[in-house]
C-alpha positions in Angstrom: 1.3 9.4 6.8 4.0 12.1 6.8 6.6 9.4 6.5 5.3 8.4 3.0 4.5 4.8 4.1 1.9 2.5 2.6 -1.7 3.4 3.4 -2.1 -0.2 4.6 0.6 0.4 7.2 -1.3 3.5 8.5 -4.5 1.4 8.6 -2.8 -1.4 10.5 -1.3 1.0 13.1 -4.7 2.8 13.4 -6.3 -0.5 14.4 -3.6 -1.1 16.9 -4.2 2.3 18.5 -7.9 1.7 18.5 -7.4 -1.5 20.4 -5.2 0.3 22.9 -7.8 3.1 23.4 -10.5 0.5 24.0 -8.5 -0.9 26.8 -8.0 2.6 28.3 -11.7 3.3 28.0 -12.5 0.1 29.7 -10.1 1.0 32.6 -11.3 4.6 32.6 -7.7 5.9 32.2 -6.7 8.8 30.0 -4.0 8.3 27.4 -1.8 10.9 29.1 -1.9 8.9 32.4 -1.2 5.5 30.9 1.5 3.4 32.7 3.0 0.0 32.3 0.1 -1.4 34.2 -2.3 -0.5 31.3 0.2 -2.1 28.9 0.1 -5.3 31.0 -3.7 -5.2 30.8 -3.5 -4.9 27.0 -1.1 -7.9 26.7 -3.2 -10.0 29.2 -6.3 -9.3 27.2 -4.7 -10.2 23.9 -3.3 -13.4 25.3 -6.7 -14.6 26.6 -9.3 -13.0 24.2 -10.6 -14.7 21.1 -9.8 -13.1 17.7 -13.0 -12.5 15.8 -11.1 -13.0 12.5 -10.5 -16.6 13.6 -14.1 -17.7 13.4 -14.1 -20.9 11.4 -16.8 -22.5 9.4 -18.5 -25.6 10.6 -16.7 -28.8 9.7 -13.2 -27.3 9.7 -10.2 -28.4 11.7 -10.1 -27.3 15.3 -8.1 -24.1 15.9 -4.5 -24.7 16.9 -4.3 -28.2 15.5 -2.2 -29.5 12.6 -3.9 -30.3 9.3 -3.1 -34.0 8.7 -3.0 -33.5 4.9 -0.8 -30.5 4.6 1.2 -30.6 7.9 0.4 -26.9 8.4 -0.9 -25.8 11.8 -4.2 -24.0 11.7 -4.4 -20.6 13.3 -5.2 -20.4 17.0 -8.5 -19.0 18.2 -6.7 -16.1 19.9 -4.3 -13.4 18.8 -0.9 -14.5 17.5 2.3 -13.5 19.2 3.3 -11.4 16.2 0.0 -9.4 16.5 0.8 -8.7 20.2 4.3 -7.6 19.4 3.1 -5.4 16.5 0.5 -3.8 18.8 3.2 -3.0 21.4 5.4 -1.4 18.8 2.6 0.8 17.5 1.7 2.0 21.0 5.4 2.6 21.8 5.9 4.6 18.7 2.7 6.6 19.5 4.0 7.7 22.9 7.5 8.3 21.6 6.1 10.7 19.0 4.1 12.7 21.6 7.1 12.7 24.1 9.1 14.6 21.4 6.6 17.4 21.7 6.3 17.3 25.4 2.9 15.6 25.6 1.8 12.5 27.4 3.5 10.6 30.2 7.2 11.2 30.9 7.9 7.4 30.8 6.7 5.4 27.8 4.1 2.9 29.1 5.5 0.2 26.8 8.8 -1.1 28.3 11.8 -0.4 26.0 14.5 -3.0 25.4 17.6 -1.0 25.5 19.8 -4.1 25.1 18.1 -4.7 21.7 18.6 -1.1 20.6 22.3 -1.3 21.6 22.8 -4.6 19.7 21.2 -3.3 16.5 22.5 0.3 16.7 25.5 0.0 14.4 25.4 -3.5 13.2 27.9 -4.4 10.4 26.7 -7.0 7.9 29.9 -9.0 8.5 29.5 -9.1 12.2 27.5 -11.7 14.1 24.3 -10.4 15.6 24.6 -10.0 19.4 22.1 -11.9 21.6 19.7 -9.9 23.7 16.8 -10.5 25.9 13.2 -9.7 25.0 11.7 -6.6 26.6 9.2 -6.9 29.4 5.7 -8.0 28.3 7.1 -8.8 24.8 5.9 -12.2 23.5 8.3 -14.7 22.0 7.6 -14.6 18.2 8.5 -17.9 16.5 10.3 -17.8 13.3 8.0 -18.6 10.3 9.1 -21.3 8.0 8.1 -21.2 4.3 5.4 -23.8 3.4 5.4 -24.9 -0.3 2.8 -27.0 -1.9 4.0 -30.5 -3.0 3.5 -31.1 -6.7 0.7 -33.6 -6.2 -1.2 -31.3 -3.8 -0.7 -28.4 -6.2 -2.3 -30.5 -9.0 -5.2 -31.4 -6.7 -5.7 -27.7 -5.7 -5.5 -26.5 -9.3 -8.1 -29.1 -10.3 -10.6 -27.4 -8.0 -10.5 -24.2 -10.0 -13.8 -24.2 -11.9 -13.4 -21.2 -14.2 -10.8 -19.7 -16.5 -10.2 -16.7 -14.3 -9.3 -18.7 -11.2 -7.0 -21.0 -13.2 -5.3 -18.0 -14.7 -5.0 -16.3 -11.4 -3.4 -19.3 -9.6 -1.1 -20.1 -12.5 0.2 -16.5 -12.5 0.7 -16.7 -8.7 2.7 -19.9 -8.6 4.9 -19.0 -11.6 5.6 -15.4 -10.8 6.0 -15.5 -7.0 4.1 -12.2 -6.8 2.3 -11.2 -3.6 -1.4 -11.4 -3.4 -2.1 -7.7 -3.5 0.5 -7.1 -6.2 -1.0 -9.4 -8.7 -4.6 -8.3 -8.2 -3.6 -4.8 -9.4 -2.2 -5.8 -12.8 -3.8 -4.1 -15.7 -3.8 -5.1 -19.4 -1.0 -2.7 -20.2 1.1 -4.4 -17.5 1.3 -7.7 -19.4 4.4 -8.1 -21.6 3.4 -11.0 -23.8 6.7 -11.0 -25.7 9.1 -11.1 -22.7 6.7 -13.2 -20.6 6.5 -10.9 -17.6 4.0 -8.8 -15.7 4.6 -5.3 -14.2 3.4 -5.0 -10.6 3.5 -2.3 -7.9 5.8 -3.7 -5.3 4.4 -3.9 -1.8 7.4 -2.5 0.0 9.0 0.1 -2.3 5.8 1.0 -4.2 7.9 0.9 -7.4 6.7 -0.6 -10.7 8.7 -3.7 -11.2 8.6 -6.7 -13.6 8.0 -10.3 -12.5 8.4 -13.4 -14.7 5.4 -15.5 -15.7 5.5 -19.0 -17.2 4.5 -19.4 -20.9 1.8 -21.8 -19.8 0.2 -19.2 -17.5 0.2 -16.5 -20.2 -0.6 -18.5 -23.4 -2.9 -21.2 -21.9 -4.7 -19.7 -19.0 -4.5 -15.9 -19.1 -5.3 -15.7 -22.8 -8.2 -18.1 -22.3 -9.6 -16.0 -19.5 -9.4 -12.8 -21.6 -11.0 -14.5 -24.5 -13.8 -15.6 -22.3 -14.3 -12.5 -20.2 -13.2 -9.9 -22.8 -10.6 -7.2 -22.4 -11.0 -4.9 -19.4 -11.6 -1.2 -19.9 -8.8 1.3 -19.3 -7.8 1.7 -15.7 -9.4 -1.6 -14.6 -7.3 -4.6 -13.5 -7.3 -7.8 -15.5 -9.2 -9.7 -12.8 -12.9 -8.9 -12.5 -15.7 -10.4 -10.5 -17.9 -12.9 -12.3 -21.3 -11.9 -10.7 -23.1 -8.6 -10.9 -21.4 -5.5 -12.2 -17.8 -6.3 -13.1 -15.4 -4.8 -10.6 -11.9 -5.6 -9.3 -11.9 -8.4 -6.8 -10.6 -7.6 -3.3 -7.9 -9.6 -1.5 -10.7 -11.2 0.6 -12.4 -12.4 -2.6 -9.2 -13.9 -3.9 -8.6 -15.6 -0.6 -12.1 -17.1 -0.7 -11.1 -18.8 -3.9 -8.4 -20.7 -2.1 -10.7 -21.4 0.9 -13.4 -23.0 -1.2 -10.8 -25.3 -2.8 -9.3 -26.1 0.6 -12.8 -27.1 1.9 -13.2 -29.5 -1.0 -9.9 -31.3 -0.5 -9.5 -30.9 3.3 -6.4 -28.6 3.1 -5.5 -25.3 4.6 -3.3 -23.6 2.0 -3.3 -19.8 1.6 -2.6 -17.3 -1.1 0.8 -16.6 0.4 1.7 -20.3 0.2 1.6 -19.9 -3.6 4.5 -17.4 -3.3 6.3 -19.8 -1.0 5.8 -22.5 -3.6 7.2 -20.4 -6.4 10.2 -19.4 -4.3 10.9 -23.0 -3.2 10.8 -24.2 -6.8 13.2 -21.4 -7.9 15.6 -21.9 -5.0 15.9 -25.6 -5.7 16.6 -25.2 -9.4 20.3 -26.1 -9.9 20.5 -23.8 -12.9 19.5 -20.7 -10.9 21.8 -19.0 -8.3 20.5 -17.7 -5.0 21.2 -14.1 -6.1 19.1 -14.6 -9.2 16.2 -16.0 -7.1 16.5 -13.0 -4.9 16.1 -10.7 -7.9 13.0 -12.6 -9.1 11.4 -12.5 -5.6 12.5 -8.9 -5.0 13.8 -9.6 -1.5 15.8 -6.8 0.2 18.2 -9.3 1.9 19.5 -12.6 0.5 19.1 -14.1 4.0 15.3 -14.0 3.3 15.8 -15.9 0.1 18.0 -18.5 1.8 15.0 -19.6 3.9 13.6 -21.3 0.9 16.6 -23.6 0.5 15.7 -25.5 3.7 14.7 -29.1 3.0 11.8 -30.6 5.0 11.1 -34.2 5.8 8.2 -34.3 3.2 10.8 -33.6 0.5 12.9 -36.6 1.6 10.3 -39.3 1.4 11.7 -41.0 -1.7 15.3 -40.8 -0.5 14.4 -42.1 3.0 12.5 -45.0 1.4 15.7 -45.9 -0.6 17.8 -45.6 2.6 15.6 -47.9 4.6 15.5 -50.4 1.7 19.3 -50.7 1.4 20.8 -53.5 3.5 23.2 -52.6 6.3 26.7 -52.5 5.0 29.3 -54.3 7.2 32.2 -52.3 8.5 35.4 -52.9 6.6 38.9 -51.9 7.3 42.0 -51.4 5.0 44.1 -54.6 4.6 47.2 -53.0 6.0 45.7 -53.1 9.6 46.1 -56.3 11.5 42.9 -57.9 12.8 44.4 -58.0 16.4 45.0 -54.3 16.3 41.4 -53.6 15.2 40.1 -55.9 18.0 42.2 -54.2 20.6 41.1 -50.7 19.7 37.4 -51.2 18.7 36.5 -54.5 20.5 35.8 -58.0 19.4 32.6 -57.1 17.6 34.4 -55.1 14.9 
């Protein structure tokens, strides 16, 4: 909190510390006497316990399997490796803070990877990143690949939106590339109808920044929603609940919109996949440079934007069909080579 970070970051670290304290309470160990053995108990429990947030509705795909329609793996029943790594970082920082003031154990109970700190201490952007081993008890966190909705599945998902609010919300998501929490906070004064853009509070910098929106999202869907629901009062976001007293929808309510549509079509797309879809469409536009796409998505590093240029097998279906349909071309050689020389070098079958 003193570091002026997002309140959501403080909330996340608070839950990590609560999980750590619950392990200490179960082992009847005070936080000042914690050792690496208690850290190993925490990691072992996270690797074997079921995550209560992963409870699925009846009829859904089994946890940890791949959805046959979207090709996306469903979340496992337990805690993800990234969650375990985040929890270890929070506990390590907690004890490092208290060690500075002479409190707690002398040795941090979370093993520190000195090789990683040395490799990243004074890293120049033009130098190759040095390899280093993971610290003890640290899980291997797989690199996340962006998942964009194919055009036909986007049309199918959009068809499931039953009201003007949901259609306006999804069209703004997929055309602006804004994050879920950023778009939910947009107010009426943040809409620039002339320039075709929205002003959002960026998740990382907390700065008010513009994001582009397609003319269809503004003129066709957002205008229709405001005409149907009316203009929001001052200080209230554009998006309001449709039942009961109008109030701003939470992230969980917006996520439930996508979940209902997924259940109808048998998919497992998420709100963040809409940002991936917008980023992929922008990155593959030959008229836009990668730096311009980075500006639109507000990425701090262009290497993050470059992830959306990766082409998957699903994007090569038409080209592969043409490749398999073409007959095999016989090998030909320039006329200046003698047939006997070709046979001597490459064999009689050439």
